[in-house]
C-alpha positions as CSV (number, residue, x, y, z in Angstrom):
1,X,72.2,5.1,-49.2
2,X,73.1,2.6,-46.5
3,X,76.8,3.4,-46.9
4,X,76.1,7.1,-46.6
5,X,74.1,6.6,-43.5
6,X,76.8,4.4,-42.0
7,X,79.4,7.1,-42.8
8,X,77.2,9.7,-41.2
9,X,76.8,7.6,-38.0
10,X,80.6,7.0,-37.8
11,X,81.2,10.8,-38.2
12,X,78.7,11.4,-35.4
13,X,80.5,8.9,-33.2
14,X,83.7,10.8,-33.6
15,X,82.3,14.4,-33.3
16,X,79.3,14.0,-31.0
17,X,79.5,10.7,-29.1
18,X,76.6,11.5,-26.8
19,X,74.3,12.1,-29.8
20,X,75.5,8.9,-31.4
21,X,74.6,7.0,-28.2
22,X,71.1,8.6,-28.2
23,X,70.5,7.7,-31.8
24,X,71.7,4.2,-31.3
25,X,69.4,3.7,-28.4
26,X,66.5,5.1,-30.5
27,X,67.2,2.7,-33.4
28,X,67.6,-0.3,-31.2
29,X,65.0,0.1,-28.5
30,X,62.2,2.4,-29.9
31,X,59.8,-0.1,-31.4
32,X,57.2,0.6,-34.0
33,X,53.9,0.4,-32.1
34,X,51.9,-0.6,-35.2
35,X,52.4,-2.0,-38.7
36,X,49.6,-0.7,-40.9
37,X,50.6,-3.1,-43.7
38,X,50.0,-6.2,-41.5
39,X,47.1,-8.4,-42.5
40,X,45.3,-8.0,-39.1
41,X,45.4,-4.2,-39.5
42,X,43.8,-4.0,-43.0
43,X,40.2,-3.5,-41.7
44,X,41.2,-0.3,-39.9
45,X,44.2,0.9,-42.0
46,X,42.7,0.3,-45.4
47,X,45.9,-1.1,-46.7
48,X,44.0,-3.8,-48.7
49,X,42.6,-1.0,-51.0
50,X,44.8,0.4,-53.7
51,X,43.3,3.9,-53.2
52,X,44.2,3.9,-49.5
53,X,47.7,2.6,-50.2
54,X,48.2,5.5,-52.5
55,X,47.1,7.9,-49.7
56,X,49.6,6.4,-47.3
57,X,52.3,6.9,-50.0
58,X,51.2,10.6,-50.3
59,X,51.5,10.9,-46.6
60,X,55.1,9.7,-46.6
61,X,55.9,12.1,-49.5
62,X,54.4,15.2,-48.0
63,X,55.4,14.8,-44.3
64,X,57.7,12.1,-43.0
65,X,57.7,13.5,-39.5
66,X,53.9,13.5,-39.2
67,X,53.6,10.2,-41.1
68,X,55.5,8.3,-38.4
69,X,53.2,9.4,-35.5
70,X,50.0,9.2,-37.6
71,X,50.6,5.5,-38.4
72,X,50.9,4.6,-34.7
73,X,47.4,6.0,-33.8
74,X,45.0,3.3,-32.6
75,X,42.4,1.7,-34.7
76,X,40.8,3.6,-37.5
77,X,42.2,6.9,-36.2
78,X,45.4,6.4,-38.2
79,X,43.5,6.2,-41.5
80,X,41.2,9.0,-40.6
81,X,43.9,11.4,-39.6
82,X,45.9,10.4,-42.7
83,X,43.0,11.5,-44.9
84,X,42.4,14.6,-42.8
85,X,46.0,15.6,-43.2
86,X,46.0,15.1,-47.0
87,X,42.7,17.1,-47.5
88,X,44.2,20.1,-45.7
89,X,47.5,19.6,-47.5
90,X,45.7,19.9,-50.8
91,X,43.9,23.0,-49.7
92,X,47.1,24.5,-48.4
93,X,48.9,23.7,-51.7
94,X,46.4,25.7,-53.7
95,X,46.6,28.6,-51.3
96,X,50.4,28.7,-51.4
97,X,50.8,28.3,-55.1
98,X,51.6,31.8,-56.4
99,X,51.4,30.7,-60.1
100,X,47.6,30.3,-59.9
101,X,45.7,33.6,-60.8
102,X,43.5,34.9,-58.1
103,X,40.4,34.7,-60.2
104,X,41.1,30.9,-60.6
105,X,42.2,30.4,-57.0
106,X,39.2,32.0,-55.3
107,X,36.4,29.8,-56.5
108,X,38.4,26.6,-55.9
109,X,39.4,27.6,-52.4
110,X,35.9,28.7,-51.3
111,X,34.3,25.4,-52.5
112,X,37.1,23.0,-51.7
113,X,35.1,21.2,-49.1
114,X,32.5,20.4,-51.8
115,X,35.1,19.3,-54.2
116,X,36.6,17.0,-51.5
117,X,33.5,14.8,-51.8
118,X,32.9,15.1,-55.5
119,X,33.9,11.8,-57.2
120,X,36.6,12.2,-59.8
121,X,37.6,15.8,-58.9
122,X,41.3,16.7,-59.3
123,X,43.4,19.7,-60.1
124,X,46.1,19.9,-62.7
125,X,46.9,23.6,-63.0
126,X,49.4,23.9,-60.2
127,X,52.8,25.3,-61.0
128,X,55.4,22.8,-62.2
129,X,57.7,23.6,-59.3
130,X,55.0,23.1,-56.6
131,X,56.3,20.2,-54.5
132,X,52.8,18.7,-53.7
133,X,51.5,19.1,-57.2
134,X,51.0,15.4,-57.7
135,X,48.7,15.3,-54.7
136,X,46.2,17.5,-56.5
137,X,46.7,15.7,-59.8
138,X,45.5,12.5,-58.1
139,X,43.1,14.1,-55.6
140,X,40.3,11.9,-56.9
141,X,42.0,9.1,-54.9
142,X,41.6,11.1,-51.7
143,X,38.0,11.9,-52.6
144,X,37.3,8.2,-52.9
145,X,38.7,7.6,-49.4
146,X,36.9,10.6,-47.8
147,X,33.6,9.1,-48.9
148,X,34.5,5.8,-47.3
149,X,35.0,7.4,-43.8
150,X,32.5,7.1,-41.0
151,X,29.9,10.0,-41.2
152,X,31.0,11.4,-37.9
153,X,34.6,11.7,-39.1
154,X,33.8,12.9,-42.6
155,X,31.5,15.7,-41.2
156,X,34.3,17.0,-38.9
157,X,36.8,17.1,-41.8
158,X,34.4,18.9,-44.1
159,X,33.4,21.3,-41.4
160,X,37.0,22.3,-40.7
161,X,37.9,22.4,-44.4
162,X,34.9,24.8,-45.0
163,X,36.1,27.1,-42.2
164,X,39.7,27.0,-43.2
165,X,39.1,27.7,-46.9
166,X,37.3,31.0,-46.1
167,X,40.3,32.3,-44.1
168,X,42.8,31.2,-46.7
169,X,40.8,32.7,-49.6
170,X,40.5,36.0,-47.8
171,X,44.2,36.3,-47.1
172,X,45.1,35.1,-50.7
173,X,42.7,37.7,-52.2
174,X,44.2,40.5,-50.0
175,X,47.7,39.7,-51.1
176,X,46.7,39.5,-54.8
177,X,44.6,42.7,-54.9
178,X,46.1,45.1,-52.4
179,X,49.8,44.2,-52.7
180,X,49.9,43.7,-48.9
181,X,52.2,40.8,-48.4
182,X,52.6,41.0,-44.6
183,X,50.3,40.9,-41.6
184,X,49.9,44.2,-39.8
185,X,48.9,43.4,-36.2
186,X,49.4,40.6,-33.7
187,X,45.6,40.1,-33.7
188,X,45.7,39.6,-37.5
189,X,48.6,37.2,-37.0
190,X,46.7,35.2,-34.4
191,X,43.7,35.1,-36.7
192,X,45.8,33.8,-39.6
193,X,47.4,31.1,-37.4
194,X,43.9,30.2,-36.2
195,X,42.7,29.6,-39.8
196,X,45.7,27.5,-40.8
197,X,46.5,25.7,-37.6
198,X,44.1,26.4,-34.8
199,X,41.2,24.9,-36.8
200,X,43.3,21.9,-37.4
201,X,43.6,21.4,-33.6
202,X,39.9,21.8,-33.2
203,X,39.2,19.2,-35.9
204,X,41.6,16.8,-34.3
205,X,39.9,17.3,-30.9
206,X,36.5,16.6,-32.4
207,X,37.8,13.4,-34.1
208,X,39.3,12.2,-30.8
209,X,36.0,12.6,-29.1
210,X,34.0,11.1,-32.0
211,X,36.3,8.0,-31.9
212,X,35.3,7.2,-28.3
213,X,39.0,7.0,-27.3
214,X,38.8,10.4,-25.5
215,X,36.0,11.8,-23.3
216,X,33.1,13.4,-25.3
217,X,33.6,16.7,-23.4
218,X,37.1,17.1,-24.9
219,X,35.6,18.6,-28.1
220,X,34.4,21.6,-26.0
221,X,38.0,22.6,-25.1
222,X,38.3,24.7,-28.3
223,X,40.5,27.4,-26.7
224,X,43.1,24.8,-25.6
225,X,43.0,23.0,-28.9
226,X,43.5,26.4,-30.7
227,X,46.5,27.2,-28.5
228,X,48.1,23.8,-29.4
229,X,47.8,24.6,-33.1
230,X,49.1,28.2,-32.7
231,X,52.1,27.0,-30.7
232,X,53.1,24.7,-33.6
233,X,52.3,27.2,-36.4
234,X,54.0,30.1,-34.8
235,X,57.1,28.0,-34.2
236,X,57.2,27.1,-37.9
237,X,56.8,30.7,-39.0
238,X,59.7,31.8,-36.8
239,X,61.9,28.9,-37.9
240,X,61.1,29.3,-41.6
241,X,61.8,33.1,-41.7
242,X,64.6,33.0,-44.3
243,X,62.9,30.4,-46.6
244,X,59.6,32.4,-46.5
245,X,61.5,35.7,-47.1
246,X,63.2,34.3,-50.2
247,X,59.8,33.3,-51.6
248,X,58.3,36.7,-50.7
249,X,56.0,35.3,-48.0
250,X,56.0,37.4,-44.8
251,X,54.0,36.2,-41.8
252,X,55.8,38.1,-39.0
253,X,53.3,40.9,-38.0
254,X,54.6,44.5,-38.5
255,X,53.3,45.4,-35.1
256,X,56.3,43.5,-33.7
257,X,59.2,44.1,-36.1
258,X,58.1,47.6,-37.0
259,X,58.8,48.9,-33.5
260,X,62.5,48.1,-33.9
261,X,63.1,50.5,-36.7
262,X,62.5,48.3,-39.8
263,X,60.5,49.5,-42.8
264,X,60.5,46.2,-44.6
265,X,60.7,42.7,-43.2
266,X,63.6,41.8,-45.5
267,X,65.8,44.3,-43.6
268,X,66.0,41.8,-40.7
269,X,68.5,39.6,-42.5
270,X,70.7,42.5,-43.8
271,X,74.1,43.2,-42.3
272,X,74.3,45.8,-39.6
273,X,70.8,45.0,-38.2
274,X,71.7,41.9,-36.2
275,X,70.9,43.2,-32.7
276,X,67.6,44.8,-33.6
277,X,66.7,41.7,-35.6
278,X,67.3,39.5,-32.6
279,X,65.0,41.7,-30.5
280,X,62.2,41.3,-33.1
281,X,63.0,37.5,-33.0
282,X,62.8,37.6,-29.2
283,X,59.4,39.1,-29.2
284,X,58.2,36.6,-31.8
285,X,59.4,33.8,-29.5
286,X,57.7,35.5,-26.5
287,X,54.4,35.6,-28.5
288,X,54.7,31.9,-29.2
289,X,55.5,31.0,-25.6
290,X,52.2,32.4,-24.4
291,X,50.5,29.3,-25.8
292,X,52.8,26.9,-23.8
293,X,50.7,26.6,-20.6
294,X,47.5,26.1,-22.6
295,X,49.2,23.3,-24.6
296,X,50.2,21.6,-21.3
297,X,46.6,21.9,-20.1
298,X,45.4,20.3,-23.3
299,X,47.8,17.4,-23.1
300,X,46.7,16.6,-19.5
301,X,43.2,16.0,-20.7
302,X,44.3,13.2,-23.1
303,X,43.9,9.6,-21.9
304,X,44.6,7.5,-24.9
305,X,48.4,6.8,-25.2
306,X,48.6,7.0,-29.0
307,X,46.7,10.2,-29.1
308,X,48.8,11.7,-26.4
309,X,52.1,10.8,-28.1
310,X,50.7,12.2,-31.4
311,X,50.1,15.6,-29.8
312,X,53.0,15.6,-27.3
313,X,55.9,14.9,-29.7
314,X,55.2,17.9,-32.0
315,X,54.7,20.2,-29.0
316,X,58.0,19.2,-27.5
317,X,59.7,19.6,-30.9
318,X,58.2,23.1,-31.0
319,X,59.7,24.1,-27.6
320,X,63.1,22.7,-28.7
321,X,62.9,24.7,-32.0
322,X,61.9,27.9,-30.2
323,X,65.0,27.4,-27.9
324,X,67.2,26.9,-30.9
325,X,65.9,30.0,-32.7
326,X,66.0,32.3,-29.7
327,X,68.9,34.8,-30.0
328,X,70.3,32.7,-32.9
329,X,71.6,34.9,-35.7
330,X,72.0,31.9,-38.0
331,X,68.2,31.8,-38.3
332,X,68.3,34.9,-40.4
333,X,70.9,33.4,-42.7
334,X,69.6,30.0,-43.5
335,X,67.1,27.4,-42.3
336,X,67.9,25.7,-39.0
337,X,66.6,22.6,-37.4
338,X,67.1,20.7,-34.2
339,X,69.6,17.8,-34.4
340,X,68.3,14.3,-35.0
341,X,69.6,13.1,-31.7
342,X,67.6,15.7,-29.9
343,X,64.5,14.8,-31.8
344,X,65.0,11.1,-31.0
345,X,65.5,11.9,-27.3
346,X,62.2,13.9,-27.3
347,X,60.3,11.1,-29.0
348,X,61.6,8.6,-26.4
349,X,60.8,11.0,-23.5
350,X,57.3,12.3,-24.5
351,X,55.4,9.4,-23.0
352,X,53.3,11.1,-20.2
353,X,52.1,14.5,-19.1
354,X,54.7,14.8,-16.4
355,X,57.7,14.2,-18.6
356,X,56.3,16.6,-21.2
357,X,55.9,19.3,-18.6
358,X,59.5,18.8,-17.5
359,X,60.6,19.1,-21.1
360,X,58.7,22.4,-21.4
361,X,60.3,23.6,-18.1
362,X,63.8,22.7,-19.2
363,X,63.5,24.5,-22.5
364,X,61.9,27.5,-20.8
365,X,65.0,27.6,-18.5
366,X,67.3,27.5,-21.5
367,X,65.5,30.4,-23.2
368,X,65.7,32.4,-20.0
369,X,69.4,31.6,-19.7
370,X,70.0,32.9,-23.2
371,X,68.0,36.1,-22.7
372,X,70.0,39.3,-22.6
373,X,69.2,42.2,-20.1
374,X,69.5,44.8,-22.9
375,X,66.7,43.1,-24.8
376,X,63.5,45.2,-24.6
377,X,61.6,42.0,-24.0
378,X,63.8,40.7,-21.2
379,X,61.4,41.3,-18.4
380,X,58.3,39.9,-20.2
381,X,60.4,36.9,-21.3
382,X,61.4,36.2,-17.7
383,X,57.8,36.4,-16.6
384,X,56.6,34.1,-19.3
385,X,59.3,31.5,-18.5
386,X,58.4,31.9,-14.9
387,X,54.7,31.0,-15.7
388,X,55.8,27.8,-17.4
389,X,58.0,27.0,-14.4
390,X,55.1,27.8,-12.0
391,X,52.7,25.6,-14.1
392,X,55.0,22.6,-13.8
393,X,55.6,23.1,-10.1
394,X,51.9,23.5,-9.3
395,X,50.9,20.4,-11.3
396,X,54.0,18.2,-10.7
397,X,55.7,19.4,-7.6
398,X,59.5,18.9,-7.7
399,X,59.7,17.4,-4.2
400,X,57.5,14.5,-5.2
401,X,59.8,11.7,-6.4
402,X,58.4,8.9,-8.6
403,X,60.5,5.8,-8.3
404,X,60.3,2.0,-8.6
405,X,59.1,1.9,-5.0
406,X,56.2,4.3,-5.7
407,X,55.9,7.9,-4.5
408,X,58.4,9.3,-2.1
409,X,59.3,12.8,-1.0
410,X,62.5,14.8,-1.0
411,X,63.7,14.9,2.6
412,X,65.5,18.1,2.0
413,X,62.4,19.9,0.9
414,X,60.4,21.6,3.7
415,X,57.1,20.7,2.0
416,X,57.8,17.1,2.8
417,X,57.1,17.7,6.5
418,X,53.8,19.3,5.7
419,X,52.8,16.4,3.5
420,X,53.7,13.9,6.1
421,X,51.8,15.7,8.8
422,X,48.7,15.8,6.5
423,X,49.0,12.1,5.8
424,X,49.2,11.4,9.6
425,X,46.1,13.5,10.2
426,X,44.2,11.8,7.4
427,X,45.2,8.3,8.7
428,X,44.2,9.2,12.3
429,X,40.9,10.6,11.1
430,X,40.1,7.5,9.0
431,X,41.4,5.0,11.6
432,X,41.0,6.7,15.0
433,X,41.9,3.5,17.1
434,X,44.7,2.2,14.9
435,X,48.4,2.7,15.6
436,X,49.9,5.6,13.7
437,X,51.5,4.6,10.3
438,X,55.2,4.2,10.3
439,X,57.1,7.2,9.1
440,X,59.4,6.8,6.1
441,X,61.5,9.6,7.2
442,X,62.9,10.1,10.8
443,X,63.0,13.9,11.7
444,X,66.8,13.9,12.2
445,X,66.9,17.6,12.2
446,X,64.6,17.9,15.1
447,X,66.5,15.2,17.0
448,X,69.8,16.9,16.3
449,X,68.5,20.3,17.5
450,X,66.9,18.9,20.7
451,X,70.0,16.9,21.5
452,X,72.3,19.8,20.8
453,X,70.2,22.1,23.0
454,X,70.1,19.6,25.8
455,X,73.9,19.2,25.6
456,X,74.5,22.9,25.8
457,X,72.3,23.2,28.9
458,X,74.2,20.3,30.6
459,X,77.5,21.8,29.8
460,X,76.3,25.3,31.0
461,X,75.1,23.8,34.3
462,X,78.3,21.8,34.7
463,X,80.3,25.0,34.1
464,X,78.3,26.9,36.7
465,X,78.8,24.2,39.3
466,X,82.4,24.0,38.6
467,X,82.8,27.7,39.0
468,X,81.0,27.8,42.3
469,X,83.1,24.9,43.7
470,X,86.3,26.6,42.5
471,X,85.4,29.9,44.1
472,X,83.9,28.8,47.3
473,X,85.3,25.3,47.6
């Protein structure tokens, strides 16, 4: 494996040297914030217990991308979110397994929150090809750890599980009994995404507040938390179109793709339908982007650095993925993912709200640049990208420069003069008898204009005197 990785890096050096440099920087300088296996971390990570070690192994097996950021959360948040993720992964595995008859699936789904605290409960009837089958076979291990969580954490997890299982059971029953394997309207699509992702965001927010690492009132921002979840879920649904289509799972709402002349969703990846398919794809991306500003508002509320990074990195990855999918015909042919170097760059940059906002803005600009005027969604896409741009400019003005010497202002921007005037007025009001503060920027433009005007007047007067002397002299 090491030889293969080395060969891959050498190939990257020859074909994409800039990406090679980014990955090299990431591997050399991006330090792991926390080692959950270290002796001093055992009280909060639970690594000294065999059952919790097995849970960490399941986390690595089910989601390597989430595992990395979960393990870097502060204190007992890492262990709590690990268990939270595995519980919901188990629920999702049962809902997705098409080999389980509906009469068996329904009672399990609708009582999953109860089974999650029932010692010894596990499930062995998943299909042999289900990738997370072993998680349910050994689910008793997860149950054991759930019962060891603090009551405030356990109550949140069970509450979210109880709400999510109802939505999943309803959609699974509809597909099994009516033969309806797609979502009809955007409202139905939003509701589905709320059940499978928005509720996850609400649960995470409640856990952040319960931990004391975020303000208690954060758990009241359910709308923003829901938008965060919907942005991530809708991005995954757009990206995984071909994979879902091959497994007869259709999440794109007919209200969107039906208006472009398609009778079945599978027609989108058939030859001859490329232009109309990209229009449907364009509207799906547009629908996902309407959650971008809410996500930025949510991220601004987070104060704990590990919590912020946990939420910010997936959000930035989602914007990068939407940009990759937008107007990309390859998405209908096979699964596509952002390159490793781009992912590494996003991880290194997603350190504060301002940097994340600039990442959102840059990807919005790329989407707008790729948009085509003949796309029926062109105008609405332009407006949506403009809203993201406006959010960034309002909260983090571009003329404000953050440097090693503190905050400075762009001298070429006219807003700088306004800010400086306000600062002078504030200083004079606060210290009425003090000398005015030194100005960092000399108004060279004003000096140039006054000097130029004075010079013109002098030359004009000299010309008049010369003319009078010449005529009458």
